Structures are given as structure tokens and as C-alpha cells.
PyMOL Python script that loads the backbone (N, CA, C, O; Angstrom):
from pymol import cmd

cmd.read_pdbstr("""\
ATOM      1  N   UNK A   1      76.704  90.118 103.124  1.00  0.00           N
ATOM      2  CA  UNK A   1      77.442  90.557 103.060  1.00  0.00           C
ATOM      3  C   UNK A   1      78.637  91.453 102.812  1.00  0.00           C
ATOM      4  O   UNK A   1      79.814  91.288 103.134  1.00  0.00           O
ATOM      5  N   UNK A   2      78.222  92.152 102.352  1.00  0.00           N
ATOM      6  CA  UNK A   2      78.847  93.531 102.072  1.00  0.00           C
ATOM      7  C   UNK A   2      78.617  95.094 103.073  1.00  0.00           C
ATOM      8  O   UNK A   2      79.295  96.103 103.266  1.00  0.00           O
ATOM      9  N   UNK A   3      77.127  94.535 103.577  1.00  0.00           N
ATOM     10  CA  UNK A   3      77.029  95.182 104.425  1.00  0.00           C
ATOM     11  C   UNK A   3      77.149  94.947 105.586  1.00  0.00           C
ATOM     12  O   UNK A   3      76.554  95.696 106.360  1.00  0.00           O
ATOM     13  N   UNK A   4      77.958  93.826 106.140  1.00  0.00           N
ATOM     14  CA  UNK A   4      78.703  93.143 106.799  1.00  0.00           C
ATOM     15  C   UNK A   4      79.725  94.155 107.340  1.00  0.00           C
ATOM     16  O   UNK A   4      79.626  94.735 108.421  1.00  0.00           O
ATOM     17  N   UNK A   5      81.047  94.339 106.155  1.00  0.00           N
ATOM     18  CA  UNK A   5      81.947  94.530 105.773  1.00  0.00           C
ATOM     19  C   UNK A   5      81.718  96.359 106.322  1.00  0.00           C
ATOM     20  O   UNK A   5      82.581  97.033 106.884  1.00  0.00           O
ATOM     21  N   UNK A   6      80.312  96.813 105.946  1.00  0.00           N
ATOM     22  CA  UNK A   6      80.412  98.055 106.128  1.00  0.00           C
ATOM     23  C   UNK A   6      79.980  98.284 106.952  1.00  0.00           C
ATOM     24  O   UNK A   6      79.195  99.220 106.798  1.00  0.00           O
ATOM     25  N   UNK A   7      80.061  97.706 108.490  1.00  0.00           N
ATOM     26  CA  UNK A   7      79.517  97.913 109.607  1.00  0.00           C
ATOM     27  C   UNK A   7      80.784  98.413 109.933  1.00  0.00           C
ATOM     28  O   UNK A   7      81.760  97.905 109.380  1.00  0.00           O
ATOM     29  N   UNK A   8      80.991  99.673 111.046  1.00  0.00           N
ATOM     30  CA  UNK A   8      82.462  99.808 111.155  1.00  0.00           C
ATOM     31  C   UNK A   8      82.894  98.871 112.426  1.00  0.00           C
ATOM     32  O   UNK A   8      83.973  98.289 112.538  1.00  0.00           O
ATOM     33  N   UNK A   9      81.565  98.854 113.565  1.00  0.00           N
ATOM     34  CA  UNK A   9      81.913  98.250 114.620  1.00  0.00           C
ATOM     35  C   UNK A   9      82.321  97.293 114.578  1.00  0.00           C
ATOM     36  O   UNK A   9      83.219  96.882 115.311  1.00  0.00           O
ATOM     37  N   UNK A  10      81.649  96.545 113.517  1.00  0.00           N
ATOM     38  CA  UNK A  10      81.864  95.055 113.609  1.00  0.00           C
ATOM     39  C   UNK A  10      83.330  94.819 113.014  1.00  0.00           C
ATOM     40  O   UNK A  10      83.987  94.040 113.705  1.00  0.00           O
ATOM     41  N   UNK A  11      84.191  95.471 111.539  1.00  0.00           N
ATOM     42  CA  UNK A  11      84.897  95.492 111.068  1.00  0.00           C
ATOM     43  C   UNK A  11      85.849  95.607 112.520  1.00  0.00           C
ATOM     44  O   UNK A  11      86.605  94.674 112.786  1.00  0.00           O
ATOM     45  N   UNK A  12      85.756  96.884 113.494  1.00  0.00           N
ATOM     46  CA  UNK A  12      86.876  97.066 114.533  1.00  0.00           C
ATOM     47  C   UNK A  12      86.984  95.474 115.496  1.00  0.00           C
ATOM     48  O   UNK A  12      88.047  95.210 116.056  1.00  0.00           O
ATOM     49  N   UNK A  13      85.961  94.653 115.581  1.00  0.00           N
ATOM     50  CA  UNK A  13      86.054  94.362 116.687  1.00  0.00           C
ATOM     51  C   UNK A  13      86.406  93.015 115.905  1.00  0.00           C
ATOM     52  O   UNK A  13      86.559  91.992 116.573  1.00  0.00           O
ATOM     53  N   UNK A  14      86.600  92.953 113.898  1.00  0.00           N
ATOM     54  CA  UNK A  14      87.073  91.348 113.705  1.00  0.00           C
ATOM     55  C   UNK A  14      88.609  91.822 113.494  1.00  0.00           C
ATOM     56  O   UNK A  14      89.477  91.080 113.033  1.00  0.00           O
ATOM     57  N   UNK A  15      88.764  92.815 113.792  1.00  0.00           N
ATOM     58  CA  UNK A  15      90.304  93.681 114.194  1.00  0.00           C
ATOM     59  C   UNK A  15      91.198  92.389 115.036  1.00  0.00           C
ATOM     60  O   UNK A  15      92.016  91.531 114.704  1.00  0.00           O
ATOM     61  N   UNK A  16      90.450  92.857 116.425  1.00  0.00           N
ATOM     62  CA  UNK A  16      90.639  92.339 117.075  1.00  0.00           C
ATOM     63  C   UNK A  16      91.132  90.634 117.540  1.00  0.00           C
ATOM     64  O   UNK A  16      90.427  89.636 117.395  1.00  0.00           O
ATOM     65  N   UNK A  17      92.676  90.685 118.179  1.00  0.00           N
ATOM     66  CA  UNK A  17      93.401  89.793 117.948  1.00  0.00           C
ATOM     67  C   UNK A  17      92.617  88.582 118.351  1.00  0.00           C
ATOM     68  O   UNK A  17      92.027  87.755 117.656  1.00  0.00           O
ATOM     69  N   UNK A  18      92.785  88.703 119.871  1.00  0.00           N
ATOM     70  CA  UNK A  18      91.234  87.780 120.629  1.00  0.00           C
ATOM     71  C   UNK A  18      90.124  87.167 120.083  1.00  0.00           C
ATOM     72  O   UNK A  18      89.984  85.948 120.188  1.00  0.00           O
ATOM     73  N   UNK A  19      88.995  88.140 119.284  1.00  0.00           N
ATOM     74  CA  UNK A  19      87.996  87.930 118.622  1.00  0.00           C
ATOM     75  C   UNK A  19      88.286  86.869 117.516  1.00  0.00           C
ATOM     76  O   UNK A  19      87.910  85.720 117.284  1.00  0.00           O
ATOM     77  N   UNK A  20      89.314  87.978 116.809  1.00  0.00           N
ATOM     78  CA  UNK A  20      89.725  86.173 115.088  1.00  0.00           C
ATOM     79  C   UNK A  20      89.847  85.191 116.192  1.00  0.00           C
ATOM     80  O   UNK A  20      88.844  84.478 116.227  1.00  0.00           O
ATOM     81  N   UNK A  21      90.972  84.812 117.374  1.00  0.00           N
ATOM     82  CA  UNK A  21      91.410  83.384 117.530  1.00  0.00           C
ATOM     83  C   UNK A  21      90.121  83.088 118.459  1.00  0.00           C
ATOM     84  O   UNK A  21      90.199  82.105 119.195  1.00  0.00           O
ATOM     85  N   UNK A  22      89.064  83.783 118.479  1.00  0.00           N
ATOM     86  CA  UNK A  22      87.829  83.067 119.547  1.00  0.00           C
ATOM     87  C   UNK A  22      86.934  82.240 117.771  1.00  0.00           C
ATOM     88  O   UNK A  22      86.526  81.081 117.691  1.00  0.00           O
ATOM     89  N   UNK A  23      86.891  83.121 116.826  1.00  0.00           N
ATOM     90  CA  UNK A  23      85.941  82.959 115.618  1.00  0.00           C
ATOM     91  C   UNK A  23      86.471  82.028 114.876  1.00  0.00           C
ATOM     92  O   UNK A  23      85.846  81.382 114.036  1.00  0.00           O
ATOM     93  N   UNK A  24      87.668  81.902 115.143  1.00  0.00           N
ATOM     94  CA  UNK A  24      88.504  80.239 114.525  1.00  0.00           C
ATOM     95  C   UNK A  24      88.059  79.136 114.975  1.00  0.00           C
ATOM     96  O   UNK A  24      87.770  78.171 114.268  1.00  0.00           O
ATOM     97  N   UNK A  25      87.936  79.206 116.586  1.00  0.00           N
ATOM     98  CA  UNK A  25      87.838  78.421 117.000  1.00  0.00           C
ATOM     99  C   UNK A  25      86.929  77.800 116.795  1.00  0.00           C
ATOM    100  O   UNK A  25      86.860  76.586 116.605  1.00  0.00           O
ATOM    101  N   UNK A  26      85.808  78.872 116.819  1.00  0.00           N
ATOM    102  CA  UNK A  26      84.324  78.616 116.694  1.00  0.00           C
ATOM    103  C   UNK A  26      84.210  78.294 115.247  1.00  0.00           C
ATOM    104  O   UNK A  26      83.246  77.560 115.031  1.00  0.00           O
ATOM    105  N   UNK A  27      84.853  78.593 114.251  1.00  0.00           N
ATOM    106  CA  UNK A  27      83.859  77.462 112.842  1.00  0.00           C
ATOM    107  C   UNK A  27      84.907  76.200 112.479  1.00  0.00           C
ATOM    108  O   UNK A  27      84.872  75.449 111.504  1.00  0.00           O
ATOM    109  N   UNK A  28      85.861  76.229 113.615  1.00  0.00           N
ATOM    110  CA  UNK A  28      86.925  74.536 113.648  1.00  0.00           C
ATOM    111  C   UNK A  28      85.702  73.961 113.984  1.00  0.00           C
ATOM    112  O   UNK A  28      85.128  73.216 113.190  1.00  0.00           O
ATOM    113  N   UNK A  29      85.064  74.340 115.515  1.00  0.00           N
ATOM    114  CA  UNK A  29      84.494  73.652 116.255  1.00  0.00           C
ATOM    115  C   UNK A  29      83.051  74.579 116.880  1.00  0.00           C
ATOM    116  O   UNK A  29      82.951  75.421 117.772  1.00  0.00           O
ATOM    117  N   UNK A  30      82.083  73.978 115.967  1.00  0.00           N
ATOM    118  CA  UNK A  30      80.577  75.462 116.543  1.00  0.00           C
ATOM    119  C   UNK A  30      80.841  75.085 118.680  1.00  0.00           C
ATOM    120  O   UNK A  30      81.242  75.881 119.529  1.00  0.00           O
ATOM    121  N   UNK A  31      80.461  73.781 118.840  1.00  0.00           N
ATOM    122  CA  UNK A  31      80.586  73.698 120.090  1.00  0.00           C
ATOM    123  C   UNK A  31      81.397  74.484 120.797  1.00  0.00           C
ATOM    124  O   UNK A  31      80.905  74.602 121.919  1.00  0.00           O
ATOM    125  N   UNK A  32      82.577  75.191 120.688  1.00  0.00           N
ATOM    126  CA  UNK A  32      83.121  75.571 121.546  1.00  0.00           C
ATOM    127  C   UNK A  32      83.129  77.057 121.608  1.00  0.00           C
ATOM    128  O   UNK A  32      83.976  77.882 121.951  1.00  0.00           O
ATOM    129  N   UNK A  33      81.460  77.153 121.003  1.00  0.00           N
ATOM    130  CA  UNK A  33      80.944  78.498 121.505  1.00  0.00           C
ATOM    131  C   UNK A  33      80.598  78.804 122.802  1.00  0.00           C
ATOM    132  O   UNK A  33      80.016  79.842 123.118  1.00  0.00           O
ATOM    133  N   UNK A  34      80.967  77.858 123.632  1.00  0.00           N
ATOM    134  CA  UNK A  34      80.185  78.209 125.284  1.00  0.00           C
ATOM    135  C   UNK A  34      81.457  79.509 125.638  1.00  0.00           C
ATOM    136  O   UNK A  34      81.556  80.638 126.118  1.00  0.00           O
ATOM    137  N   UNK A  35      82.289  78.400 125.006  1.00  0.00           N
ATOM    138  CA  UNK A  35      83.600  78.835 125.808  1.00  0.00           C
ATOM    139  C   UNK A  35      83.696  80.378 125.882  1.00  0.00           C
ATOM    140  O   UNK A  35      84.457  80.995 126.629  1.00  0.00           O
ATOM    141  N   UNK A  36      82.864  80.887 125.049  1.00  0.00           N
ATOM    142  CA  UNK A  36      83.102  82.265 124.948  1.00  0.00           C
ATOM    143  C   UNK A  36      81.800  83.369 125.408  1.00  0.00           C
ATOM    144  O   UNK A  36      81.962  84.574 125.217  1.00  0.00           O
ATOM    145  N   UNK A  37      80.504  82.838 126.029  1.00  0.00           N
ATOM    146  CA  UNK A  37      79.486  82.996 126.044  1.00  0.00           C
ATOM    147  C   UNK A  37      80.213  84.197 127.231  1.00  0.00           C
ATOM    148  O   UNK A  37      79.648  85.270 127.446  1.00  0.00           O
ATOM    149  N   UNK A  38      81.077  83.940 127.687  1.00  0.00           N
ATOM    150  CA  UNK A  38      81.594  85.283 128.720  1.00  0.00           C
ATOM    151  C   UNK A  38      82.392  86.473 128.279  1.00  0.00           C
ATOM    152  O   UNK A  38      82.825  87.185 129.185  1.00  0.00           O
ATOM    153  N   UNK A  39      82.563  86.688 127.490  1.00  0.00           N
ATOM    154  CA  UNK A  39      84.005  87.250 126.745  1.00  0.00           C
ATOM    155  C   UNK A  39      82.468  88.229 126.290  1.00  0.00           C
ATOM    156  O   UNK A  39      81.603  87.491 125.818  1.00  0.00           O
ATOM    157  N   UNK A  40      82.186  89.259 126.349  1.00  0.00           N
ATOM    158  CA  UNK A  40      81.685  90.377 126.222  1.00  0.00           C
ATOM    159  C   UNK A  40      81.687  90.603 124.679  1.00  0.00           C
ATOM    160  O   UNK A  40      80.611  90.403 124.117  1.00  0.00           O
ATOM    161  N   UNK A  41      82.806  91.013 123.878  1.00  0.00           N
ATOM    162  CA  UNK A  41      83.373  91.366 122.838  1.00  0.00           C
ATOM    163  C   UNK A  41      83.197  90.250 121.513  1.00  0.00           C
ATOM    164  O   UNK A  41      83.231  90.579 120.328  1.00  0.00           O
ATOM    165  N   UNK A  42      83.050  89.208 121.906  1.00  0.00           N
ATOM    166  CA  UNK A  42      83.061  88.083 121.198  1.00  0.00           C
ATOM    167  C   UNK A  42      81.273  87.818 121.331  1.00  0.00           C
ATOM    168  O   UNK A  42      80.800  87.082 120.465  1.00  0.00           O
ATOM    169  N   UNK A  43      80.403  88.335 122.270  1.00  0.00           N
ATOM    170  CA  UNK A  43      78.902  87.889 122.102  1.00  0.00           C
ATOM    171  C   UNK A  43      78.801  88.836 121.301  1.00  0.00           C
ATOM    172  O   UNK A  43      78.450  88.669 120.134  1.00  0.00           O
ATOM    173  N   UNK A  44      79.254  90.584 122.083  1.00  0.00           N
ATOM    174  CA  UNK A  44      78.474  91.587 120.512  1.00  0.00           C
ATOM    175  C   UNK A  44      78.680  90.715 119.371  1.00  0.00           C
ATOM    176  O   UNK A  44      77.761  90.215 118.722  1.00  0.00           O
ATOM    177  N   UNK A  45      80.008  90.539 119.134  1.00  0.00           N
ATOM    178  CA  UNK A  45      79.606  90.683 117.805  1.00  0.00           C
ATOM    179  C   UNK A  45      79.056  89.180 116.857  1.00  0.00           C
ATOM    180  O   UNK A  45      78.963  89.329 115.639  1.00  0.00           O
ATOM    181  N   UNK A  46      78.765  88.000 117.367  1.00  0.00           N
ATOM    182  CA  UNK A  46      77.847  87.977 116.984  1.00  0.00           C
ATOM    183  C   UNK A  46      76.078  88.064 116.815  1.00  0.00           C
ATOM    184  O   UNK A  46      75.207  87.699 116.026  1.00  0.00           O
ATOM    185  N   UNK A  47      76.221  88.857 118.211  1.00  0.00           N
ATOM    186  CA  UNK A  47      74.434  89.705 118.245  1.00  0.00           C
ATOM    187  C   UNK A  47      74.406  89.984 116.569  1.00  0.00           C
ATOM    188  O   UNK A  47      73.571  89.584 115.757  1.00  0.00           O
ATOM    189  N   UNK A  48      76.353  91.316 116.202  1.00  0.00           N
ATOM    190  CA  UNK A  48      76.079  92.236 115.373  1.00  0.00           C
ATOM    191  C   UNK A  48      75.847  91.525 113.890  1.00  0.00           C
ATOM    192  O   UNK A  48      75.418  92.029 112.852  1.00  0.00           O
ATOM    193  N   UNK A  49      76.252  90.276 114.145  1.00  0.00           N
ATOM    194  CA  UNK A  49      75.815  89.779 113.142  1.00  0.00           C
ATOM    195  C   UNK A  49      74.904  89.180 112.890  1.00  0.00           C
ATOM    196  O   UNK A  49      74.657  89.122 111.686  1.00  0.00           O
ATOM    197  N   UNK A  50      73.816  88.339 113.968  1.00  0.00           N
ATOM    198  CA  UNK A  50      73.278  87.802 113.510  1.00  0.00           C
ATOM    199  C   UNK A  50      71.676  88.520 113.031  1.00  0.00           C
ATOM    200  O   UNK A  50      70.803  88.041 112.308  1.00  0.00           O
ATOM    201  N   UNK A  51      71.734  89.975 113.833  1.00  0.00           N
ATOM    202  CA  UNK A  51      71.078  90.733 113.362  1.00  0.00           C
ATOM    203  C   UNK A  51      71.108  91.782 112.050  1.00  0.00           C
ATOM    204  O   UNK A  51      70.464  92.761 111.673  1.00  0.00           O
ATOM    205  N   UNK A  52      72.170  91.039 111.615  1.00  0.00           N
ATOM    206  CA  UNK A  52      72.698  91.578 109.825  1.00  0.00           C
ATOM    207  C   UNK A  52      71.941  90.727 109.291  1.00  0.00           C
ATOM    208  O   UNK A  52      71.030  90.967 108.499  1.00  0.00           O
ATOM    209  N   UNK A  53      72.435  89.215 109.881  1.00  0.00           N
ATOM    210  CA  UNK A  53      72.191  88.282 108.915  1.00  0.00           C
ATOM    211  C   UNK A  53      69.907  88.037 108.729  1.00  0.00           C
ATOM    212  O   UNK A  53      69.352  87.426 107.815  1.00  0.00           O
ATOM    213  N   UNK A  54      69.109  88.844 110.069  1.00  0.00           N
ATOM    214  CA  UNK A  54      68.216  88.675 110.201  1.00  0.00           C
ATOM    215  C   UNK A  54      67.933  87.437 111.083  1.00  0.00           C
ATOM    216  O   UNK A  54      66.922  86.798 110.790  1.00  0.00           O
ATOM    217  N   UNK A  55      68.552  87.083 111.938  1.00  0.00           N
ATOM    218  CA  UNK A  55      68.345  86.045 112.814  1.00  0.00           C
ATOM    219  C   UNK A  55      67.924  86.271 113.956  1.00  0.00           C
ATOM    220  O   UNK A  55      67.739  85.340 114.741  1.00  0.00           O
TER     221      UNK A  55
END
""", "prot")
cmd.dss("prot")
cmd.show_as("cartoon", "prot")
cmd.util.cbc("prot")
cmd.orient("prot")
């Protein structure tokens, strides 16, 4: 997890209010991920997080 917090690109995205709202929505209901598939910022965050966690 520390690796994630040291990635400036991820941290930049996590400070974006739009991304924050999307992540909160997805955490409360993972099925909502489909709502954000067209949002390049949200998709990029999940791609980066998946690469950090080896998925």
C-alpha cells in the first residue's frame, strides 16, 4: 500500500474530486463500476491500482 501512496500519478488522481466521488460510489456498491467505464480518469486509477497490486 505504501507503494501506491508514493506514486505521484495515483496521488494526483486521488485528489481529484470527480475521482474521489467515483471511488466512494464504487466502494459503496462495486456494481457501480460500470457507470465509470467511460471515464478515462477513473479507468486509469483502477488500471494503476491493479498494476500495483499485481492483478
